C-alpha positions as CSV (number, residue, x, y, z in Angstrom):
1,M,138.3,234.2,72.8
2,S,137.9,232.2,76.0
3,K,135.3,229.8,77.2
4,C,132.8,230.5,80.0
5,I,133.7,228.5,83.2
6,F,130.1,227.7,83.8
7,C,128.5,226.7,80.5
8,K,131.8,226.1,78.6
9,L,130.6,227.9,75.6
10,E,132.8,230.4,73.8
11,S,132.5,233.9,75.4
12,V,133.0,237.3,74.1
13,K,131.8,239.0,77.2
14,K,132.8,242.6,77.3
15,S,132.0,243.6,80.9
16,I,134.0,242.6,84.0
17,E,132.8,239.8,86.2
18,H,132.8,240.8,89.8
19,I,133.2,237.7,91.9
20,I,131.5,239.3,95.0
21,P,128.6,241.4,93.8
22,E,129.3,245.2,93.5
23,S,126.5,245.8,95.8
24,F,128.6,244.4,98.7
25,G,131.1,247.1,97.9
26,N,133.4,245.0,95.9
27,K,135.3,246.9,93.0
28,S,138.6,244.9,92.8
29,Y,138.0,241.2,93.1
30,I,137.1,240.3,89.6
31,L,137.6,237.8,86.8
32,K,139.0,238.6,83.4
33,N,136.6,239.3,80.5
34,G,135.2,236.1,79.0
35,C,135.5,233.8,82.0
36,V,131.7,234.2,82.5
37,C,129.6,234.8,79.3
38,D,126.8,237.3,79.0
39,K,124.1,234.7,79.0
40,C,125.3,233.1,82.3
41,N,125.9,236.6,83.8
42,N,122.3,237.8,83.0
43,R,120.9,234.5,84.5
44,F,122.9,234.9,87.6
45,S,122.0,238.6,88.1
46,K,118.3,237.6,88.8
47,F,119.1,235.5,91.8
48,E,121.8,237.8,93.0
49,S,119.3,240.8,93.0
50,T,116.9,238.7,95.2
51,A,119.6,237.7,97.6
52,L,120.9,241.2,97.9
53,S,117.6,243.0,98.3
54,N,115.1,240.5,99.9
55,T,117.2,239.0,102.7
56,V,119.1,240.1,105.8
57,F,121.9,241.1,103.4
58,V,120.0,244.3,102.6
59,M,120.0,245.2,106.3
60,E,123.8,244.6,106.6
61,R,124.5,246.5,103.5
62,A,122.5,249.5,104.7
63,R,124.1,249.2,108.2
64,L,127.6,249.1,106.7
65,G,127.0,252.0,104.3
66,A,127.7,249.8,101.2
67,E,127.4,251.4,97.8
68,S,125.2,249.7,95.2
69,K,126.3,249.0,91.6
70,K,124.6,252.2,90.6
71,G,126.4,254.2,93.4
72,K,123.3,254.4,95.7
73,S,122.6,253.2,99.2
74,A,121.3,249.7,99.9
75,K,117.5,249.4,99.6
76,G,115.1,246.4,99.6
77,K,112.2,244.7,101.3
78,V,112.3,241.7,103.8
79,G,109.0,240.4,104.8
80,E,106.9,243.3,105.8
81,L,109.9,245.6,106.3
82,T,111.2,248.1,103.8
83,I,114.9,249.0,104.5
84,E,117.0,251.7,103.1
85,G,120.5,252.9,104.0
86,D,121.7,256.5,104.3
87,K,121.8,258.5,101.1
88,D,125.3,259.6,101.9
89,L,126.3,256.1,102.6
90,K,127.0,256.8,106.4
91,P,127.1,253.5,108.3
92,E,124.7,252.7,111.1
93,I,122.0,255.0,109.7
94,I,119.0,253.1,108.4
95,T,115.5,253.9,107.6
96,V,112.9,251.1,108.3
97,K,109.2,251.1,107.3
98,G,106.6,248.5,108.0
99,L,107.1,248.1,111.8
100,N,104.4,246.1,113.6
101,S,103.8,243.8,116.4
102,K,105.4,241.0,114.5
103,N,108.8,242.5,113.9
104,V,109.1,244.7,117.0
105,R,109.9,243.3,120.4
106,N,110.7,244.5,123.9
107,Y,109.8,248.2,123.4
108,D,110.9,250.4,126.2
109,P,108.7,253.5,126.3
110,K,111.3,255.4,128.5
111,T,114.2,255.1,126.2
112,K,112.0,254.5,123.0
113,T,114.2,251.5,122.1
114,F,113.2,248.1,120.8
115,Q,114.5,244.9,119.2
116,L,113.9,244.7,115.4
117,V,113.2,241.2,114.1
118,V,114.5,240.8,110.5
119,Q,114.0,237.6,108.6
120,T,117.2,236.1,107.4
121,F,116.8,233.9,104.3
122,D,113.3,232.4,104.8
123,D,111.6,233.6,101.6
124,S,114.7,233.8,99.3
125,D,116.8,230.8,100.4
126,V,117.0,229.4,96.8
127,A,118.4,232.7,95.5
128,T,120.9,232.9,98.3
129,S,122.2,229.4,97.8
130,K,122.8,230.1,94.2
131,M,124.6,233.3,94.9
132,L,126.9,231.5,97.4
133,L,127.6,228.8,94.9
134,K,128.4,231.4,92.2
135,I,130.7,233.4,94.5
136,G,132.4,230.3,95.8
137,L,133.2,228.7,92.4
138,E,134.5,232.0,90.9
139,A,136.6,232.7,94.0
140,I,138.2,229.2,93.9
141,Y,138.8,229.6,90.1
142,K,140.4,233.0,90.7
143,S,142.5,232.3,93.6
144,Q,142.9,228.6,94.2
145,K,143.5,227.2,90.7
146,L,144.8,223.8,92.0
147,I,141.6,223.1,94.1
148,Y,139.6,224.2,91.1
149,F,141.2,221.7,88.7
150,I,141.2,218.7,91.1
151,S,137.5,219.3,92.0
152,N,134.3,218.3,90.3
153,F,131.9,221.2,90.1
154,K,129.6,219.4,87.5
155,I,126.5,219.3,89.9
156,L,127.0,222.9,90.9
157,K,127.3,224.1,87.4
158,S,124.2,222.0,86.4
159,Y,122.2,223.7,89.2
160,L,123.2,227.2,88.4
161,L,122.4,226.6,84.7
162,S,118.9,225.5,85.7
163,E,119.5,221.9,84.2
164,D,118.9,220.6,87.8
165,N,116.4,222.4,90.0
166,N,116.7,220.6,93.2
167,D,117.4,222.8,96.2
168,W,120.8,223.2,97.5
169,P,121.4,223.4,101.4
170,F,123.4,226.0,103.3
171,L,124.1,226.6,107.0
172,T,124.2,230.0,108.8
173,T,127.1,229.8,111.3
174,D,130.4,231.5,112.1
175,I,131.9,228.4,113.9
176,E,134.8,226.7,112.2
177,T,135.1,223.1,113.5
178,K,137.7,222.4,110.7
179,K,140.7,224.4,109.7
180,F,139.7,226.9,107.1
181,R,142.0,228.7,104.7
182,N,141.5,232.1,103.1
183,I,140.6,231.9,99.4
184,P,142.1,235.2,98.2
185,H,145.8,235.9,98.7
186,L,147.1,238.4,101.2
187,F,146.7,241.7,99.3
188,T,143.2,240.7,98.0
189,K,142.2,239.5,101.5
190,K,143.0,242.8,103.0
191,K,141.0,244.6,100.3
192,L,137.9,242.4,101.0
193,I,138.3,242.9,104.7
194,Q,137.9,246.6,104.2
195,I,134.4,245.9,102.7
196,H,133.7,243.5,105.5
197,C,133.9,240.3,103.4
198,V,135.8,237.1,104.3
199,L,136.0,234.1,101.9
200,K,137.4,230.8,103.3
201,F,137.4,227.2,102.3
202,T,138.2,223.7,103.6
203,M,138.3,220.4,101.7
204,L,137.0,217.5,103.8
205,N,136.8,214.8,101.1
206,R,136.3,214.4,97.4
207,N,132.6,215.3,97.8
208,T,132.8,218.1,100.3
209,L,134.5,221.3,99.6
210,L,133.1,223.8,102.3
211,F,132.9,227.4,101.2
212,K,132.5,230.1,103.9
213,F,131.1,233.5,103.1
214,K,131.0,236.2,105.7
215,Y,129.6,239.7,105.1
216,G,129.4,242.0,108.2
217,S,127.8,239.8,110.9
218,V,126.3,237.3,108.5
219,S,128.2,234.2,108.1
220,M,127.3,231.1,106.2
221,L,128.7,227.7,104.9
222,I,127.8,225.7,101.8
223,N,129.3,222.7,100.1
224,L,130.4,223.4,96.5
225,L,130.6,219.8,95.4
226,S,127.2,218.2,96.5
227,R,124.0,218.5,98.4
228,D,125.3,216.0,100.9
229,L,124.2,216.8,104.6
230,D,126.7,214.8,106.6
231,W,129.0,217.7,107.2
232,I,126.2,219.8,108.6
233,K,125.7,217.5,111.6
234,E,129.0,218.3,113.2
235,F,128.6,222.1,112.9
236,K,125.1,221.9,114.4
237,K,126.4,220.0,117.3
238,V,128.9,222.8,118.1
239,D,126.6,225.8,117.1
240,T,123.1,225.4,118.5
241,K,122.1,228.6,116.8
242,A,123.0,227.4,113.3
243,V,120.1,227.4,110.9
244,L,119.9,225.2,107.9
245,Y,118.2,226.4,104.7
246,P,116.0,225.7,102.8
247,A,113.9,224.6,105.8
248,H,112.8,221.3,104.3
249,F,116.4,220.0,104.7
250,I,116.0,220.1,108.5
251,T,113.6,217.0,108.3
252,K,116.0,215.2,106.0
253,L,118.9,215.9,108.4
254,E,116.9,214.6,111.3
255,K,116.2,211.3,109.6
256,K,119.9,210.6,108.8
C-alpha cells in the first residue's frame, strides 16, 4: 500500500492516474496505482472537466481530433459558442453553434469566411490553474524525481486540496526567456509530441519552479512553488501578447 502524493494518506486506488488527462489523447504517460488516491482523483476530475470543456482547450481538442476518455470527439461550451469535433475524429473539422456579432469578425460575403473569436480562460481560469498545477506536480514526480524531492510543494498541495482557496496565477505565452528542459525523457517526450503535448520546466530559485504546458497552439506557464508574480514581469516585457490569469492579478502586477 502506498501513500497519495497529494494528501499523504494511504491509497488503495485501483485505477491508473493519467498525468495528462486522457481527453488530450494521453494513453501512456501515467502514474502507478496508488500514487493518487481515489478521493483526490475525484476532486481533481471536477476542475479538469471544466478546463477541458469550457475553455479554448475544447477548440484545440476538436481541431486536432483528440479522442475523449469515453472514445468520443471533443465537445464543450465556451461563452456563447458550442463546439464539437468530428465524430470520426478527423482533424480540422469542427462544428460551432452560437455564432453572433460578438464572436464573428471580418466576414467576407464573397468567400463566406470570417474570423471566429473564442474566449481562452476568462470564465474558467481557476479550474485551468488547478489543472496545470496537478499536471505539473505529477509530471515532475514521474520524470524528475530529484527536482521533486528538493522542492517544497506544500502550498500547491494545500491549494489543490481546497485547504487554501486563494487564486493561483498563470500566463499564456510561448516565449522562453530562460532555458527550459523537457520533463519527460526521450521516448515519452516523443509519445507526447504525437498528441501535440509539450511539458517543460526551469527552476529560477527556491520559490520559482516554472512549468510550461503546451497543447497544440495553446501554451502557458505557471509557477509550481508559489503565487509570486516577479517572474511574470520578464516574460511580459518580451511577449506583449502574453495574458495573465486570473485577471485580478494584472492590477497586482502593475503595483509591483
